[in-house]
C-alpha positions in Angstrom: 13.4 85.9 56.4 15.0 85.2 59.5 16.9 82.5 61.3 17.5 81.8 65.2 20.7 80.3 66.5 21.3 79.9 70.8 24.3 78.5 72.7 23.0 77.2 76.0 26.0 76.6 79.2 28.4 78.9 78.2 31.3 78.8 80.8 31.7 82.7 80.9 29.1 85.2 83.0 26.2 87.2 81.4 27.4 90.4 82.7 31.1 89.8 80.5 29.0 89.0 77.2 26.6 92.0 77.3 29.9 93.9 77.1 30.1 92.9 73.4 26.6 92.8 72.2 26.2 96.3 71.7 29.2 96.3 69.2 27.5 93.7 66.8 23.7 94.2 67.4 22.1 96.1 64.0 25.3 95.3 62.1 25.7 93.0 58.9 26.9 89.8 60.1 30.1 90.2 57.8 30.8 93.4 60.2 30.0 92.1 63.5 32.2 88.8 62.6 35.2 91.0 61.6 34.2 93.1 64.8 34.7 90.0 66.9 37.5 88.4 65.8 39.5 91.9 66.7 37.7 91.9 69.9 40.2 91.2 72.9 37.2 90.1 75.1 36.9 86.1 75.9 32.8 86.6 74.9 34.1 87.2 71.3 34.6 83.6 70.4 31.4 82.4 71.8 29.3 85.1 69.9 31.1 84.6 66.8 30.3 80.7 66.5 26.6 81.6 67.4 26.2 84.1 64.7 27.6 81.7 62.2 25.4 79.4 63.1 22.7 81.4 62.7 23.8 82.5 59.6 23.9 79.0 58.3 20.5 78.2 59.8 19.4 80.7 56.8 20.2 77.9 54.3 18.4 75.3 56.0 15.2 77.2 55.6 15.6 77.6 52.2 18.1 75.2 50.5 18.1 76.5 46.7 19.0 80.2 47.6 22.6 81.4 47.9 22.7 84.3 50.9 25.2 86.7 51.2 27.1 87.5 54.6 26.8 91.3 53.6 23.1 91.5 53.7 21.8 89.7 56.0 21.8 91.6 59.1 22.1 91.1 62.9 18.2 91.8 64.0 18.3 91.0 67.4 20.8 89.6 70.3 20.7 88.7 73.7 22.1 87.1 76.8 20.2 85.4 79.8 21.7 83.9 82.5 22.1 80.1 82.6 22.4 77.7 85.6 25.3 79.1 88.5 27.5 76.0 89.7 28.1 77.0 93.7 31.8 75.7 94.7 33.3 76.6 98.3 36.8 77.5 98.9 38.2 77.7 102.7 38.8 81.5 104.1 40.5 82.3 107.2 39.2 81.3 110.9 37.6 78.0 109.4 34.9 79.5 107.1 33.7 79.0 103.7 33.6 81.4 101.0 31.4 80.9 98.2 32.1 80.8 94.7 29.8 81.4 91.8 30.6 80.1 88.2 27.8 81.4 86.0 27.1 80.2 82.9 25.3 81.7 79.9 22.7 81.4 77.3 23.6 83.4 74.0 20.4 84.1 71.4 21.0 85.5 68.1 18.1 86.4 65.3 19.7 86.8 61.5 17.7 88.6 59.2 17.7 88.4 55.5 15.8 91.0 53.4 15.2 89.9 49.7 
């Protein structure tokens, strides 16, 4: 049984989120949340929220069943680039420098085997 959670338009660059993804992929949900809790990266908070949401979506699939976080595994987790906000900042000699504020779309698939 699988459940998917997507978090879109997170105001953090996909490159920074991809640094944290190898820490959690293939682990149980409980282990992944513990690792993210002690990881000092800004991407760990939105990733943890997405994992909790995917685990909660399991109970929406089968409401009569209780699920254990230790037995649910993260089957797949990936990040896609969202739209980029483009801003300009004055630079020297009258020029304008472009500032790109990147966004991310995080997808987490949680698998529960009976």
